[in-house]
C-alpha positions, 0 to 999 in steps of 0.5 A, a space after each residue: 763045290 761052287 755051288 756050296 760056296 755060294 749057298 754059304 755066302 749067301 746064307 745068314 748065320 745062325 747067329 745073325 738070323 737070331 739077331 734079326 728076329 731079336 730086333 723084329 720082337 723088340 720093336 713089336 715088343 715095345 709097341 704092345 708095351 706102349 699100346 698097353 700103357 696108353 690104354 691103361 692111362 686111359 682106363 684109369 682117367 675115365 675111371 678117376 673121372 667117373 668116380 670124382 670131379 675137378 671143380 674151381 670155386 669162381 665166387 665169394 659165396 662159400 667164403 671164408 671156407 672156400 676162396 675164389 680160385 681154389 681147386 677142390 676134389 669131388 666125390 661123385 659117388 657119395 650119394 649113389 650110396 648114401 645121403 647128404 648130411 647137415 654140414 656137407 659141402 656139395 656140388 650140384 647144378 644150378 637151378 634151371 641151368 644143367 651147364 653150370 654148377 654151384 657149391 653150398 653147405 647142406 643145412 636141411 635135409 628132406 622133411 626138415 623145417 629150417 628157420 632163420 631169425 635173428 641172425 641164427 639158423 635153426 632146423 627143426 627149432 634146434 639152433 645151429 652152432 656155425 663158426 664157419 660162416 662169414 657173418 650172421 644172416 640178415 635175412 629171415 624165413 622159415 622153410 619146409 623141405 619136401 621129400 627127397 630135396 635139400 636146403 642149402 646156404 653159402 657160408 658167406 650169408 649175405 653174399 650167396 645165391 642159395 636156397 634162401 633165395 630160390 628154394 631147394 635142391 633136388 637129390 638128382 641135381 647133386 653131382 657130388 660131395 667136395 672132398 678136399 682142397 687140392 689147389 694152391 698147396 698153401 690151402 690144401 685141406 680136407 673138408 669135413 662136416 662132422 667136426 664143424 656143424 654142432 647144434 647147441 645142446 
């Protein structure tokens, strides 16, 4: 009889054992949920960074389209499955400096001839209508674009280090296509090319 009484005093009731298990499983479940959330956030972060980039405009070479201090969202895979078009705003590695990137507008494609004369840009003898530039270029020249390379200019034509000074951009040096301005919010805008680059008919 004494043994029975001691056993009852020492042993936990079924309800107490259930509560103890619930506490242990609750803590373990929370830990699992936290780890899963962190892993999912990490995967999403890596995926977003693989597909896109955030770039800050540092100089005036693309004014008035882009201003210093603005942040752009760049599509890294845009040209993995396609090719740049005239008018695209692209980010690419600066000539001879893979640790620094430039932002310019595509003006000529592989095989094209670009000619600048009397303030007008011609592509294959077709004059371009360019309402987005700061002012007409005060320089002139003719460039025949090699295969797999591109001719780029800044919209601030007379204050831009670009293809008219140092030549062409190899396709492999292109980081991606600028999609939109996302900061500051007051300047937020989608960057389109087909709407703003049109040849005179």
